[in-house]
Every structure is written in C-alpha cells, then in structure tokens.
N, C-alpha and C positions, 0 to 999 in steps of 0.2 A: 623329394630332396635331391640335389643334384651333387656330384661327387665335389668334394674340394679341389682346385685348382691345383697347380703344383708352384703360382706364387704365390699364394695362402699358406698350401702347406709346409713348405720350405721357411715362410715368415713364425708359423707356430712351431715348429721346431729350433727353431734359431732360441725364440723365447722360451724355451723349455733346457734348450741348451745351456744359457743362461744364467737361468734358476739352479741348474745344479750345481755349475761350476762358483756360485757365486758366497762370496764370502755372509750372507745373511746367513742362508742355506747352515753352513760349514756351522755358524757361530750358537743357531736352532739348533739344532741335530745333537752339538754338544750337551747344552743348558735345556732342553727340553721345555724352558721358561715361555708364559704365553708372549712378554713383552717380544722375546724376541722373534717367535710368528708374528707378532703384530707386524715388524720392522721389516722384514720378509714379504710381507702381504701389500705394504705400502712399499715397496720398490719397485716389484715387478707386477703388481695387479694393473696399474697404468698402463705397461706395455699390451696385454691379453686385454682390456678394453677397448684400448686404441682399435687394434686389430679386428677386433668384433665388430666396433663399428665402421671400420671403412667396406669391411665386408657385406653387413647389413645395408651399408647408401647404394654401393655398386652391385653387389650379386648378392641379394637375397636369397635370393635358392639354395645356396650355397652355406648359408648361417646355419642349417641345423648340422651337417657335417664339419666344422667348425668347431663347434658345441662337442662332437662327440671326439673329435682329436685333442679338448681340451682336457680330456677324462680321464688322457695318461696320466699315471703316477708322477712322470717327471715332472709334473705342474705342481704337485703337495697339495693339490685341493683349491691351489688359488681359483677366484674367481666364481665358483661352483654355485658360493649362495644366490649371487647373483642370475648367474645360468637358469638355477632352479624356481627364483622370482620369474626370470621368463617365459620360461616352460609352462607353468602356471596358465600364463592372463591368454597364451599363444591358444590353447583350447579352446574348441568350439561349444560354447553353453545354449542349453537348450530355455530361450527365457521364459518358458510355461514351470520347467521342473528345476531349472537352475540347476542342473546335472549336465554333465559332459556328454557331448554326442558322440563322441569317440574314445575309447580308453587314452589314457596317457601317457603313452611307453617311452617318451622320451625325458620327460618328469621322472618316473620310476627307474628310470638306468642312473641320471643325475645322482638322483636321493640314493642309491646303493652303492654311486660310488664315493660319496659323501661318508654314509655308513660306514662302508671299506676302509674309509682313509686312515694312514696310522694318526692327521689330525684331525680327526673328529669331533674331541672335546673342545676345539675352538671352533672348528667351523660350525656348530650345532647351537652357537649362541647366535647366529645370524640367519637362522634357517624355521626358527620355529613358526611364524606367521604363512610362510608359504606353505611348509607341511600343511596346517590347519585348513589352507585352501584349497589347495590341492584333494584333501582329502574330502574336504565340504562338497568339492563335487564330483567326486568319483562314487560308486556304486561301493557297499558295502563290502559285498562280497569279496571287491576289486581290490579295494583298501586291507582288509584280514589274510589275503594272498601275499598282499604284498608286503604286511609285516612280519606274516610266518617265514618269508623268503629270504630272512634275517637270522643269522646262527646267534648271534650274541646275544645272550639275554635282557642284556642292562640296555644295550637299544635299541630292542623289542619295548622293551616298557617304555622310554624316551619315545619310540612313535606312539605307540598303543598314548598318552595321555598326549599326543596332538590333535586326539580325534576329540573334538568338541563336541559335547550334547546340544550345545546353542544352536549349530550349526544344521542340526535337524528339521531346525523351523526356516522354512523357504523366506520367508521374509527377511533375516538375519543372514545367509546366505548372500541377498541381495544386496542388504547394506554392508557384506565384508569384502566384496569384491569391487563395490566402488569406493572403498576406504583403501584396496589393496592397489587398486590400479596409479592413485593418486602419489606412491613411491616411484611410479616410472614413467609417467606421465612425457617426461622430455628425452625417455630410453627410446631409440630404433630398432627394435628385435625382432620384426615382424619378420616372416618366412611363410612358407606354402607349400605344400603340395601339386603340382599342374595333373588334369585328368589325362587317362590315355585311353581310356572306353568311357560310356556313354554311365553304366554302372558305377565306374568312382567319377561322374559329371554331377550325378544324382547326390552320393556323399561329400563332395569337396566342395558344394557348391559356394553353399555359405562362406564359410574360411577364404574361400577363392576370391570372394565376392568385397567380403570387406579387407583384402590385404591390399585389392586393387584398388579400394579408397582411399586407403590409409596414404597410397604409394602417389595419390596426385595431392595429396593434404600436404606434403612436406615437398615444396616446391622446388628444389634446389638439390634432390636425388637422381643419378641418371638410371631412367628404365630401359636402358639398350637390353640388357638379358629379358626385361620380363618382355618387354614388346616381342623380342623373336620365339618369345613363346605364345605370345596370345596368338601371333599368324598365324602358329600350327593349331592351335584350338580353334580359331576361327573359321580355318578352313577345312578342319578335320566334318566330312560327310556324318559322320556318326553322333555328331553333336548336332549339328546344324537343324531345322525344327522345333527343337526343345524351348520351351519356355526360359529354360537355363543359361543355352545360348544363347537367345537374343537379350536378355538380361546381360549378359559378360558382354556382348557387342556393342549394346547403348551406355556402359560404363567406356568401355574402352575407345570406340567413335566419339561419345562427349567431351570427354575429360582427357584425351591421352595427348601432346606434340606430336603429330607423327610424317615421315619425312614421305618423300614425294611416292618412291613405291613402296613404302607402310598404308599408304593412302588410297592408292593405286587397287594393292592387297584387299584393303576392307571393302574398298567400293563395289566388285567385283564381289562379295560376297553375299555384302548389304544389297545390293539392288536382284541380287539371284533369290535370294531370301524374300523379297518382296514379291516377285514373279511366280516361286516354286513354294511357299507357303502360304498357308492360306490363312493361320492364324497370326502371321508376322503383325498387321497392322493392331490387332489389336495388345498380340503381347508387346509390341513395341511401344504403346503410349503407356498400357499400363504401369512399363518400367517407367517411362519417362517423368508419370503423374507420382509416381513414389520415388522418386530422386528428390523432385521437387519438396514432397513432404520430407524426406529426409536432409532437406539442408545443403544436398550437392550443389556446386555449380553449375548449374543449367541456365548460364546467362550469354549475354552476346558471343561473349568467343564460343562456347559450347555449340551452340545453333548454327556460328560459321562455316566449325570442324564436319558438322553431319551435313549440310546444304550443299558442300563441292561435293561430298558423295554420293549426290541423289540423280539417275537417269530419267531427264526431264521425259523420256520417252513414255516411261512407263506411269499411266495414267493413275496415280491412288492419293489417298489421303496423307499420306508422307511426303510427296509431292506436293503438296495440297499446303498442307501446314509450314514447310519450311518455304516455302512460297509466301507465305506470309510471313513469319520471321524476317523474312529477306527484306520486307515491306516495312513494320516495325522499326528493327535493328535502324536501315538505313534512310529512312526517315524520319524517324523521331514519332513515341506514340503518340504525339501532341499532333501532327501534322492531321490535316482533313484526310489526304488519301490514306493514310495508313488506318484511321480512323473507322472508313467507311471500309478499307479492304475486312477489316476485324467484325464490324455491321454485316457485311455479306457472307465471309466463310462462317461465321455463330448461328449466324439463321440457315443453314443448311444443313445443320446439326442439329440433333436435340440438345435443350436447352442443359438436362445431367447428363449428360456423354464424357466421356473419359479426357475425349482430343477436347471439347470445349472447357473442359476445367484447366487442362494444360493451357490453354490460352489466357482466364482467368489469371492463373498463377506467374505466369509472363507477364502481364501487365501488374498485378499485386508488387513483381518482383522489382519492376519502376520504382512504381510509389516508394514502396519501403527501404529502397538505395538510397532516394533520394531524400525521405525525412528523417532515416535512423542516424544520417550523416548532420543533418541538417544543427547549427550552432543554436544557444540560446539568441544571440543578435538577427542569426538570418530567418527570424519567422515570418516577413514578406513573403519569404519563397514557400512556404506552407500558401498564404493567401493566394497565392497566384497559382498554384497547383491545385487547391481548392476546386477550380474554376472547371477545372478535366474531370473532378470524381462523377458528377451528375450525369455525363457523358457514358461511360463507361458501365455507368450504376443503369443506368438505361438501355443499354444493351445485353448486359449481363442477367438484370433482372435475377438477379442472384442474393437470396439475404446473408450467404456466407461469407459471399466477396465483400458487400459492407459491411458485416459486422469484423472484419478483419481491418478494412480499411480504417473504421471507426477505432481497432484499438490499436493500430499505429499513429492517428492523430490524439488519443486521448493521453497515451505516453509522452507527446511531445508538448502536449499542452499543460500536461503535468508539471513538466519538466522548466518551462517557461513560467509558473505562477509560482515555483519554488524561489528564480529569481528576481521577477520584476513582484517585487511587495507592495508598491508604494500607489496606493489605491489611484493617488489624485493625478500619476506620471502618466504622461502620455501611454508608454508600452504598453503601461496593464490597459487602458481605456481599449487603444487598438487590438488588442489580445481579447478582451470582452466584447466589443461592439463586434467583431469577427466572429467567433463563438457563437454570440446569440443568434444572431442573423442566419449564419454556414451551417450549423450545426443541426440547426429546427430547420430548417429547409431537406437538409439532406438524413434527413429522421434519424441522428446522430444522440442525438438527447431531447427529452420535452421541457417545455419553458420549465419547471416545477423544478428539473436537476443541474439545467443552466443556471439558476439562482442557487443552490444550493454550491454547483461549483463555486462559486463567484463569493458565496456569503461569507464574512465576517466571520471566524474562529475566536469567541471572548475566554479569556484564559481565565482557568477556574482559579478564584482564590485561595488563599492559603490562609487556612482559620489559626489562628494562636491558639495551643492551650492555656 
C-alpha cells in the first residue's frame, strides 16, 4: 500500500470538514432520526465515492490509504458499508478451499470502525451480506477473535448472527461470492501491494496477477503509477529467474501500452532472461498458453508488442515463434506464405508441445473472431472460410482443434436455422447444401446427424379433454 498523496489527502479532509459543518449533520444530531441520517448520507456519500473513483482510476496503489482516511470519525461512518463490500472482494480466495489465502485485516478495520460508530444502528442495515461473505471465507478462529474484540454485547450478538451455517458448505460459498460480486460489477475498487522480496512475490503473486489483468480490461484508465512499479519489479534481480517473474513480465509485455523508454527497459530484462534463465522458454510459453485459455487479449497487437522486444541475435524458440507471428499477422493466415511458415514451424516441434498448442490457439482465434462476429445475412463468409479449415486441420492433426472449430461452426449454423425457417427458400437450401457436403468432409457431422439437424420437427397435437 502506498501512502495517500497530498492532493487526495487534502480532498478527503475537505469533504470531512464540509460534513462536520453541514446543516444536514446538525439536523441529524438534534433529531437522531433515521430519515435525517439518510439525508446526510445522500448529501455527502457521492463526494466520497467520486474521490474514491478518481484514486482508483489514477492512483490505485493509494486506494487502501484513502479508505483508511475515510475511517476517521469526522466522516460519520458514511460510505463505509460500500468499502466493507470492496474489502471482501479484494481478498484472494483459494479456489480449492474457497477460503482466504491471507487474513483480511482491512475488512476487520472497516468492520470495527462501523461497530464503534455512533451511527451503527443505521449502518448495520447495509452491511449484513458483506459480513456474511467476509466471515464465510475467513477461518473460524479468526472470526471468533474478531467478534470477541467487540466490547458491546449487543453488537457481538449481531456479528455472531451473521456467521451462517450454510456457508460451511464449499458449494454455498462459491455460489455466494458469485452472487455478491454482481452488486459491484461496475465498480472499480481494485488495489494491490507490490512485493519487495522474493518471499513477498510468492505470497502476493496471485493478487498482483489478477490486478494487472483487471487494469488492462478497463481500457480508459491511467496506468502510469502501475508501470513505474512494474519497471521496478521486472528489473529486480531477486525476482528474475522465477516463474512468477516470467508470468508477470508476460502480462506486462503483452497487454500494456508502453512508452519508448519503458519498452527499452522491458526489452533489456526480457532478452537477459532468454539468455540467463534456462527455464525461461518453457515458463514463457506456459504463460502464453494459460493466457489464451483464460481469455486474455493475446492478439495481433499483443504479439506486435512482444515482437519489438526480441533481440534477433539470440537464437531460440521465442525468436522463431514471434517471427512466425509476424508472418501470420503481416500476410494474413490465409496467405500461402503464412500457411507454409506454419507448416514448417509446426513440423519442427512435437505436435503435443506447448509452443505448438500456442500456434493452434492463434489460428483458432482468427477463426473465432470471424465466425463469432458474422451476422446471419453474412453466412457466405463462413462458406469461404471453411475452405481453409482442412488446410490447418491437416497441418495440426489435432482432434481438440477440430472439435473447437466444429463447435464454432455449429453455434453459427444453429443461429442461421433459427432465422431461415422456410425450407423452400434459397437461404435455407444454400445452408443445407453447404453443411451436408462440407461438414461431412470435415468429419464434423455424420450423415445421420446432418439429417437430424435439418429434420422437420412436428408440433405435438394438443388433445382436448
């Protein structure tokens, strides 16, 4: 966590000052009525949320520091229910146990502040689900110690009631977090700590990886603060040579837009690792394959970002792979030169190798982008594309690739058959003729399956009683 900058610290203090001097607070303190507290909340929470959004977008590493500033009593507990929810979702959850990897001290700090607030009775109406989730993913001992740290017996009973038996079941915890996340799907609340030691890198790796990916998915954000930290991370000799370092550098190299000087720094480390780290090639292509499988944008732009890093004086599979990517993206995957380059490259490696699987993913991604974006009136595009299917299927000789391409096509064909229902119409007949010939040749469908696909479904007669 980075300290809050003077600019944001001053902005937070200004909001708290306005709250303390407000007429809404004066009215509430005199009446202590819920409707007056709600009026206070509606008047000043938007300013707190806007400041939170600004910091999250520009200086996300300062976000936790801002939230700690909001714990001051001068804010009257405003915005804390939302922050409690954010703290629940920031924690890294072990997918096998559905429990937090590390204790969530920030969640605890926010919850204690709410429990000790003079406005607890009104705040508690907005925190039940957040507490239930936070407790569900924490250990029983940790939750018990947290509850016992509250002096007020009434509040202790309230917290104990939020520890639900149903969340002892791992399936319920999984369902619960999926549902809980939906409430915050449009919010940006992500922050992270960057490691300083090799041990910290191991502990923080997973959350840092998720954070870096999330920042690339929200394309309008300023990542300057993150890039400066990433330069330090990739340049740290204590991290170099580890799989975590390779993976984080892979995300950074493929998905982040960098300035010339930043690219030069990255290129220096990237090529140094190619020479000095005997595991770099394997680790890098493992990363790349995982990135494809996770749905990251490993596309033409990503390949171009990495290609310019490559020192061509170093002969290795990394150089060969990106030379092939330049050929595919530059000339097009249907060009004879690109097809021949794929054939030669693929034959030089084992068919089941990770690097060859990455090549298959690249070609499949081209097919997927085209087919998934076809409108129903553009079906002749599929007819043309299908001519190239047997070429790559022959090169790869891989059943999974064939099945993946089949699944793409079948999804689109079913979409077409929902639109073109007139069996005598030209469109329907063209589609049927194409599927009957091509899908049979490609072993996508058997004759019986093709007949079944185009079979007229009889409507069941409704019998009168």
